[in-house]
C-alpha positions in Angstrom: 103.1 95.7 107.1 103.7 97.4 104.0 104.5 101.0 103.9 101.3 101.5 101.6 99.2 99.5 104.1 100.2 101.8 107.0 98.8 104.8 105.1 95.4 106.3 105.5 93.3 107.4 102.3 92.9 111.0 101.8 89.4 112.3 100.6 89.6 113.0 97.0 86.8 115.2 95.5 88.6 115.8 92.0 90.7 118.4 90.8 93.9 116.7 91.1 95.5 114.6 88.3 95.3 110.7 88.1 98.7 109.1 88.6 100.7 108.5 85.5 101.2 105.1 84.2 104.7 105.3 85.7 103.8 106.2 89.1 101.1 103.8 89.1 103.5 101.1 88.1 105.9 102.2 90.8 103.1 101.7 93.5 101.9 98.4 92.0 105.4 97.2 92.7 104.6 97.3 96.4 101.5 95.2 96.1 101.0 91.5 95.8 102.1 90.1 92.2 98.7 89.3 91.3 97.4 92.9 91.2 97.3 94.2 87.6 97.0 97.7 86.2 94.4 98.1 83.4 95.8 98.8 79.9 94.6 102.6 80.1 96.2 102.7 83.8 92.7 103.8 85.2 92.3 100.9 87.6 94.1 98.3 89.4 92.5 94.9 90.1 92.9 91.5 91.2 90.9 88.2 91.4 90.7 86.0 94.3 89.7 82.2 94.5 88.0 80.5 97.5 87.1 76.9 98.8 83.3 77.9 99.2 80.8 80.6 99.3 81.1 81.0 103.2 84.9 81.9 102.6 84.2 84.1 99.7 81.5 86.2 101.7 83.9 86.4 104.7 86.6 88.1 102.3 84.0 90.2 100.9 82.7 91.6 104.1 86.5 92.0 105.2 86.9 94.2 102.0 83.9 96.1 102.6 85.1 96.8 106.2 88.6 98.2 104.9 86.5 100.1 102.2 84.2 102.1 104.8 87.2 102.6 107.3 89.1 104.4 104.3 86.2 105.8 102.7 87.3 104.5 99.3 85.3 101.8 97.9 86.0 99.3 95.5 84.1 97.6 92.7 83.5 94.1 93.3 82.5 91.2 91.1 81.4 88.3 93.3 80.4 84.6 93.0 80.2 81.4 94.7 83.8 80.7 95.0 85.7 84.0 93.5 85.9 87.6 94.1 87.3 90.0 91.4 88.5 93.8 93.2 88.8 96.6 91.2 90.2 100.0 92.5 90.0 103.3 90.8 89.5 106.8 91.9 86.3 107.7 89.7 86.3 111.6 90.8 89.7 112.0 88.9 89.1 109.3 86.0 92.0 107.3 86.8 94.3 105.9 89.6 95.1 107.7 93.0 97.5 106.5 96.0 94.4 105.6 97.8 93.6 102.6 95.2 97.0 101.4 96.3 96.8 102.1 99.9 93.4 99.9 99.9 94.8 97.3 97.5 97.8 96.9 100.2 95.3 96.4 103.0 93.3 93.8 101.0 96.8 92.0 100.6 96.7 91.6 104.4 93.6 89.8 104.5 
């Protein structure tokens, strides 16, 4: 398990600065190579492909379980054989360590 995946999310209600692009890039280096930081450095996302709808929905349910445990919820775009996961901390208008913690936990699925 990665160092990030072993952490727990800390509630964020705003009032703290978003990660700088450099700090986000350093955390991104601890994730699977397919995670990408948006050009504006306000979100991190990854696309997943699956054999069929059942496997897609099983993955989506596992992501939802992680999100509820961590109380940090991604945006999901879901279709028959794909799921696009995007994490961002909306309350601060950018990325926080929570986004990378959850992405690392999704990497374990």
